[in-house]
N, C-alpha and C positions, 0 to 999 in steps of 0.2 A: 736919389732914392729917398723918398719921404719916410722919415722916422727910422732910417737904417744907416748902415755904413756907406761911405762914399764908394760908388761903383768903380771897379777897375776897368770895366768895359760896358758900354751902353750902345746897342745897335738897333736900328729900326727894322721892323719886320714887314712882310708884305701885307699882313692883315691890319696894318695901321698902328700896332702896339710896339712897345720896346722891350727888348730882352736885356736885363741888367745883371751883371756878375759882380758880386761884392763878397766881402769876408763873412757876412752874416747870412748868405744864401743867394739863390738865383730867383729873380723876380720877373714876372710877365703879367702886367696888369695887376690884379689883386691876388694872383697866385704866387705864393712864396714856397720855394723848395729848399729845404735844409741841405747843406752840403753833405752831411753825413749820410743822407738817404740816397744819394746819387750812386748808382752801381756801375754805370758806364756812360761815356760821353764821346761822340765822334761824329764825323761827317758821313752821311748815308747816301747822299746824291750830289753829283757835281753840277748838274744842270736840270732844273734850277738848283742852286746850292741849298742844301738842306742839312741841318745838324739835328741830332737826336740825343736825348737824355733818357736813360732807363732809371726810373726812380722806384724805390721800394714802396709798394702800396698804390702806385699810380700807373705802372706799366711804362710803355714807350711814349715819350712826348717829342713831337717833331716841330721844328721851327724853320721858317724860310726867310733868311735875311733879304732885305730890300736891295742891298748892294752886294755884288760879288766880292768875295774876300772877307766880308764882315764875319762870316761863320768861323773862319780861321782865327780871327781876333778874339771872338767870344770863347772859343775852345782854349786858346792859349791862356786867357785870363783865368779860366776855370782850372786848367792844369797847374797854374802857378799856386792856386789855393789847395788843390788836391793832386799832388804829383803822382799818386798811385793810379790815377785815371789815365795818365798819358800813355798812349800806345808807343811801342818801340818804333822809332823812325819819325815821329811827328816833330817837325822843326829841325830835323837833322838829316844825316845820310841814312838811307834804308838799312835797317838792322842795327843802327847805333842809337842808344837812348839819347833823347834831347833833354838835358838837365836845365833847371831854371837859371843857370848861370849865364846863358846867352839868350835873352828874350827876343821874340820876334816883333813885339810891339814897341815902337819908339817911345821912350820916356818911361817905360815900365821898369821898376826896379828889378835887378837880377834875381832876387829871391825875396819872397814875402813870407813873414812868419805867420803861422796860424793863430787865430784868436785865442786869448787865454782860456784854458780849460778844454780847448778843442783837442780831440784825440789825435796823436801823431800817427800818421799812416806810413807804414814801411812801403818801399817800392815793391809792388806786387810782381812776382816772377811769372814767367810763362806767357807774357804777352806775345802774340804772333808778330812777325816782321811784316812790313808792308809787302803786298804781293809784287812780284816781278812781272815782266812782260808775259811770260808763259802762263803764270797763274791768273793774271788779269784776263788774258785771252780765254782761258778755260772757263772763268767766271762768266764772261760775256756769252760764251757758247751755251752754258747751262741756262742762263736767263732766257736766251732766245728759244731754247727747247721747252720752256715753261717749267723748268725744274726749280726746286727750292734753293734760294740764295740768301745771303745775310741781309739783303736789302728789300724792304717792303715794296709792293707794287701799287701803282696808281690804278685808277678805274680802267683806262684803256689797256694798260699792261696786263691787268687781271683778265679782261676779256680775251686778249690775244693769247695768254697762257692757256686758257680753257680750250680754245679752238685748236691750239697747237698740240696739246696733250691728247685731245680727242682724235684728231686726224692722224697723228703719228702712231697711235696704238689702236687704230680702228679694229684690227683683227681681234685683239684681246677683248675689246668691249663687245664685239659681236658674239664671240664664243661664250663669254660670261653671261650675257643676257639672253642667249638663244633659248635657254630652258625656262628661266624664272620669269622673264618679262612677259612672254605670251600668256602665262598662267595668270599673272596679275592683271593683264589687259582684259582677258576674258571675264575674270571676276568683277572688275570695275565696270566693264561694259554691260554685263548681265545685271548688276545692281542698278545702274542708271536706267536700263530698259524697264525693269520691274517698277521702279519708282515713278517714272514719268509716262510710261506707256500702258501700265496696267493698274496701278494704285490710284494715281492722280489723273483724272480724265477731264477732257473738255468736250462739250457738245459742239461738234464741228459745224452744225447748222447755224449756230449763234456765236461763232468764235471771233467775229469781227464786227466792230461798230460801223454803222453807216451814218452819213451826214444827217439823215432824217430820224435816227433812232438813238436814244440815250441808254438803251438797255445793255447791261454788261453781259458778257458770255455766261452761259450756264455751266457751272462746274459741278462735278459730283465725284464722290469717292466710290470705288468698287464695293458693292454690297454682297452679302452672302458668304458662304464658306470659302469662296475663292480669295476673299480679302485676308483672312487669317493665314491661308496657305502662302499667299504672296508676301505677307509681312514676315512670316517665319523664314521663307526663302531669302528675303532681303537681309535679315539679321545674319543668317548663316553666310551669305556671300560677303557681307562686310567683315565678319570675323575671319573668314579664310583670306580675304584680301589683306587684312592687317598682318596676318602671319606671313603671307607671301611677300608683301612689301617690306616688312622688317628684315626678312632673310635676304632679299635682293639688295637692300640698303647696306647690310653688313658685308656681303660678298663684294659688291662694287666699291664700297668705301675702302676696304682693305686693298683692293687692286689699285684704286686711284691713289691711295697713300704711297704704295710701293712705286708706282710710276713717277709720282712727283719727287720721291726721294732717290730716283734712279736705281731702284732695285730690280732684280730679275723677277718678272711676274709670270706666274703659272696659273692656269685655270684650276688645277687640282689644289694647289696651295691656297688660292684665294677662297675656294669653297670650304676647305678645311678650317681656315682661320675664321671665315664668316660664320660657319656653323657654331664655332666655339663662342663667338660674340653675339650669337642670335638672341639669347635671352636678354642681356642688358639693352641691346638695340630695340627689341620688342617692347620692353618696359618703358624705355625713354620715348619711343614713338607713341605709345598709348597715353602717357602722361602729357606730352606736348599736344597731341591731338585732342585730348580731353579739354585742356585749357583753351585751345583754339576754338572748339565748337561750343564750349560753355559760354563764352562771351557773345556768341551769335544766337544762343538759345532764346533770349527775350524777343529778338526780332523774328525768329522762327515761329514762336508761339503767337505773336501778334499777327503775322501773315497767315497762319493757319486759320485763326479766328476770322480774319478778313476774307480769306478764301471761302469759308463757309457762309459768311454773312452777305457777301457781295454777289453771290450767284444769282443772275437774272434780275438784279436791282435796276430800277429805272432812275437814273441820276437827274432827269429833268423834272421829276416830281418830288417835292420836298416832303418827306415823311420822316417818322422816327427811324425807320430802317435806313433811309438815305443818310441821315445825320450820323448814325452809328457807323456806317461804312466809311464815311469821310473821317470820323474821329479815329477809327482803327487804322485807317491809311496813314494819317499823320503820326500816330503813336508808333506804328511799325516802321515808318521812315526814320524817326528819331532813334529808335533802337537799332535800326540797320546801320545808320551812319556811325553811331558810337561803337557798335559791335565790330564793324569793318575796321575802324581805326585801331581798336584793341587787338583784333585778330592779326592785322599787319604787324603791330608791335611784337606780339608773341611769336609770329612766324619768323621774324628776323632775330629777335633777342634769344628765343628758345629753340629756333629751328636747327641749330647746329648740334643739339644734344644727341640725337640718334647717331650722328656721324662721329661725335666724340666717343660715344659708348662703343661704336664699332671698331675704332682705331686705337683706343687707349684703354688701359686696364683700370677703368673707373666704373662705379655703379651708375644706375640711371639717374638717381638724385644728384650725385656729384656732377654728372655730365650736364644736367640742367643748370646747376649753379655755375659751372664753369662757362657754359654758353652765354649766360646772362652777363658774366663778368667780362669776358673777352670782347663782347660787342659794345661795351660801354664806350661812347665817344666815336664809334664807327658805324652807327646805324644807317645813315643815309648812303654811304658808299656801298655797304653790303646790300641794302634794299635796292639800290640802283642796278647792281649786277644781277640779283635774283629776279627783279622785275623784268629786265631785258631778256634774260634767258627764258624766263617763264612765259613771256608773251610769245616768243618764237615757238616754243613747244605747244602752247595753246592754239596757235594758228594752224599748226600741223594736225593737231587733234580735231580741229573743226573740219578740215578736209576729210579726215577719216569718218567723221560722223555723218557726212553727206550721203553715204551709201545706205541701202536698205538695212533694216535692223539686224538681220541674220548675218549679212556680210560685215556690218560694223562691229558686232560683238565678237564674231569668231575669226575674222580675217583682218580687216583694216586696223582695228585698235591694237591687236596683238603685234602686228607688223610694225606699227608706229612705235609701240613701247620698246621694241628691240633696240631702236636707235635713240629714242629720246630719254629713256630712263638712265642709261649710262651718262648721258650729257648732263642731266640734272645732278646726279651724284658727283660728277667731276666738278661741277660748278660749286657745290657746297664744300668739297674737300679742298679745292684751290683757295676759296675764301677762308676756310677754317685755318689752314696752315699760314696764310698771310696774317690773320688775326693773332694766332699763337706766336708768330714771329714778332709782331709788334708788342705783344704783352710779355712774353717770357724771354725772348732773345734767341738767336740762332744756336748758340752753344747748348742751351737747355733742350732745344728740339733734337739736336744731333746726339746728345748724350742719352736722352730719354728713348729715342727710337733706334739708337745704334745704327746710324746711317752707314751703309757701305756702298759707295758710289764707284762708278766705273771711270769717272773723270776726276781730275784734281779738284779738290774743294777749295773754296775761297777761305781767307782767314776768318776765323770765328771770333766775334767779340765776346768777352766774358759776360756771363749773365749775373754774376754776383761779385 
């Protein structure tokens, strides 16, 4: 350990780095963790072996040793320096504290003094004993059912939990979304029909380019009093859709949270709690949606200008109009790429805010700040799950849009929403609680939400 104390343990990790445990801290590459900031340390997965440290200000940090058994060596070295972190039973018989007098690592001294000036940590009481066979079996059953457990889930396990929770409580999702989802579906379908079939129009006779023609299709905007009427109707539909979507998000999020925590779920109770959290959920949805569309606004303005300038333009003839169209096209593409990148970032980093506002006693602004915080370091995994489930839902909606406009707006889209909207809410809630578990720990979640389960719970690691 360059510039530091001699490490008690140094183990290689699967990512090619080393994890070193020494009296002046824990090192992994350039990252140094002070011993005093470590709140919990234990193994969280046996295969592949994974150990985790919960650190104040950093959340949950996971490490995968390259060799099986090295995780135990690293933990034992850390427990020698911080005896208060040692769970009951680690290195001894279940239920019997393992004191530093009988080390597991050959050559390690039985007891190591703390560095000068380092605070003396008393043995923390109340550590749970290692689970017996019955408790371990109950934990495995809870995990198979998609319920919350002390151990974070990987990508595939998260997807499996979403489908398991959706299929096992299908009747609940159907009853909860039977009223709200069709309303949101009709409002969204009507808004799309107004925008693309009445306000923005394409001259069908020139809608396609031929090999012998370079003339772009003729676009035009609806003129006359009908345009104002349709724009007003569009704004009203978008506003009503926001209200309905926020309410269904609140109701379904409350139900999804209770299902994941193995609580009894009732349609009446979910609606009552969802109505109570409707306001914060609506404000969080509006703020997140505003940020999302704001970064796409420059691309939208550029494409509207391109839409108006390109109508009927002959690209085979070089004129000032042609050059302007090509310039607007390039500018719009640049804004579009940058806007989409930022929109994806905001959709993942801020997208959990409405669900936090629905399930926790926080304001809209606090929900946004917390969403940004818990997704730090977990962007790609969350993005992958959201992208995969989103693509599945999008494909189903494309089938619904293939019907005639009246059937699409009033029949196909509302029916599809009944099944897809709960699935999306369940996706975000499953990811949300996995992120909260990684950031705050299992005990913090169970204490905050007052979990009452019908099956024995697994031992809860301390969060402080």
